[in-house]
Each structure stands twice: as structure tokens, then as C-alpha cells.
C-alpha positions as CSV (number, residue, x, y, z in Angstrom):
1,M,0.0,0.0,0.0
2,S,1.4,3.4,-0.9
3,G,1.9,6.3,1.5
4,S,-1.0,8.1,-0.3
5,D,-3.3,5.1,0.3
6,I,-2.3,4.9,3.9
7,A,-2.8,8.6,4.5
8,G,-6.1,8.5,2.6
9,E,-7.4,5.7,4.9
10,L,-6.4,7.5,8.1
11,V,-7.8,10.9,7.0
12,A,-11.0,9.2,5.9
13,G,-11.1,7.6,9.3
14,F,-10.6,11.0,10.9
15,A,-13.5,12.5,9.0
16,S,-15.7,9.4,9.8
17,A,-15.0,9.6,13.5
18,W,-15.6,13.4,13.4
19,N,-18.9,13.0,11.6
20,Q,-20.1,10.3,14.0
21,H,-18.9,12.5,16.9
22,D,-17.0,9.5,18.2
23,M,-13.9,11.0,19.9
24,D,-12.7,7.7,21.2
25,M,-12.6,6.5,17.5
26,L,-10.9,9.7,16.5
27,A,-8.3,9.5,19.3
28,G,-7.6,5.9,18.4
29,L,-6.1,7.1,15.1
30,F,-3.3,8.8,17.0
31,H,-0.3,7.2,18.7
32,E,-0.3,7.6,22.5
33,D,2.4,10.4,22.4
34,A,0.9,12.3,19.4
35,A,0.5,16.1,19.2
36,F,-2.2,18.1,17.6
37,V,-2.3,21.9,16.9
38,N,-5.9,23.0,16.3
39,V,-7.2,25.9,14.2
40,V,-6.8,28.4,17.1
41,G,-3.3,27.4,17.9
42,T,-3.9,25.2,21.0
43,Y,-1.2,22.6,21.3
44,L,-2.6,19.3,22.5
45,R,-0.2,16.7,23.9
46,G,-1.0,13.0,23.8
47,R,-3.9,10.9,22.7
48,E,-6.0,11.6,25.8
49,E,-5.7,15.4,25.6
50,I,-6.6,15.2,21.9
51,R,-9.6,13.1,22.8
52,Q,-10.7,15.3,25.6
53,Q,-10.5,18.6,23.7
54,H,-12.3,17.2,20.7
55,A,-15.0,15.7,23.0
56,T,-15.5,19.1,24.6
57,V,-16.1,20.9,21.3
58,H,-18.2,18.1,19.9
59,A,-20.5,18.4,22.9
60,G,-20.8,22.1,22.1
61,H,-20.5,24.1,18.9
62,Y,-19.5,21.1,16.7
63,K,-22.3,18.8,17.9
64,D,-24.0,18.8,14.5
65,S,-20.9,19.4,12.3
66,V,-19.9,17.5,9.2
67,L,-16.3,17.3,8.0
68,R,-15.1,16.5,4.5
69,A,-11.5,15.8,3.9
70,E,-9.4,15.1,0.9
71,I,-5.7,14.2,0.6
72,V,-3.8,16.8,-1.5
73,A,-0.4,15.2,-1.2
74,A,1.4,12.5,0.7
75,R,4.9,11.2,0.6
76,E,7.1,8.8,2.6
77,P,10.4,10.6,3.0
78,V,11.8,7.7,5.0
79,P,10.4,4.2,5.5
80,G,7.8,4.2,8.3
81,L,7.0,7.9,8.1
82,I,4.5,9.7,5.9
83,V,3.9,13.4,5.6
84,A,0.4,14.2,4.3
85,H,-1.6,17.3,3.5
86,A,-5.4,17.4,3.4
87,R,-7.9,20.0,2.4
88,T,-11.0,20.1,4.6
89,E,-14.4,21.7,4.7
90,L,-16.6,21.9,7.8
91,D,-20.3,22.6,7.9
92,G,-22.5,22.8,11.0
93,D,-20.5,25.0,13.4
94,D,-23.3,26.5,15.4
95,R,-21.2,29.7,15.8
96,A,-21.4,30.3,12.0
97,P,-24.7,29.0,10.7
98,G,-24.9,28.4,7.0
99,Q,-21.1,28.9,6.5
100,T,-18.6,26.4,5.4
101,R,-15.2,26.7,7.0
102,S,-12.2,25.6,5.0
103,S,-8.9,24.5,6.5
104,F,-5.7,22.8,5.5
105,M,-4.2,20.1,7.6
106,T,-0.8,18.6,7.9
107,F,-0.5,15.0,9.2
108,V,2.6,13.1,10.2
109,I,1.9,9.4,10.2
110,E,4.3,6.9,11.7
111,R,4.3,3.1,11.6
112,R,4.9,1.4,15.0
113,A,4.6,-2.3,15.5
114,G,3.0,-2.6,12.1
115,L,0.3,0.1,12.9
116,W,0.1,3.3,11.0
117,R,-1.2,6.1,13.3
118,F,-0.9,9.9,13.4
119,I,2.0,11.2,15.4
120,A,1.4,14.9,14.7
121,A,-1.4,17.0,13.1
122,H,-1.7,20.7,12.5
123,N,-5.0,22.4,11.4
124,T,-5.0,25.8,9.8
125,N,-8.0,27.9,8.8
126,V,-8.1,29.0,5.2
127,P,-10.0,32.4,5.0
128,P,-12.7,32.7,2.4
129,P,-11.6,34.4,-0.9
130,G,-12.2,38.1,-1.1
């Protein structure tokens, strides 16, 4: 399986977990010692902190949100490590009714004991054109 295929499966899993609002499933895509920088610059350390923060926002303003994600590029610079970029669109943020928020995500994916999981992720808002 290519790096692009692996990244595509994990990013699809991320979107699926998001859309089911299942933050245990989402957290399971990350290695225990992973890091995540969200769209407002909060640095989350470890799988449990990633799960907790996402559970909090999914109980609030993202409770009805829907995420779409598409891999733009992925490469395996060294065996066992993939760097991937994805374009995302989010609908259903109750702070911005009727608006779609776009972002660009960078994922670092590492293979440990035969399992590919996220080791780092960074989400950046993309402002609307104009």
C-alpha cells in the first residue's frame, strides 16, 4: 500500500470519526504520544488530551458538524514515516450557521509495531476568498 493510500485511509477515518462525533474513535487514530495543533493554535499533547479537547467541542458548537477531507499530497520521506496534507471543509459549526469553514491540515503518520497512526497534526483555517 502506498503512502498516499495509507494517508487516505487514516484521513477518511478521521472524517468518519468526526462525523459520528465519536472522539474515542478519533483518538484511536493517534499514537499515545501524538501532538495536535488545532485551528486556534492550541497545542494538544498526547492521545488523551486530543480526545478530551475534541469531545468538549463536539459536545458544544461542533455537535452537529460535518467534516469532509481530501488528501492533496502524501509522501514517505523515510520508511515508516508519511507526511500528508489534506484540504477540509466543515459545515454545521453553530457559531457560524450556514457557513462552510475551510482548512488545510498537515499530518505526520508513523508506523509502529506494524500500525500506521498519526504522530502529529496541524490544522490551519483558510480564509474565504475576497
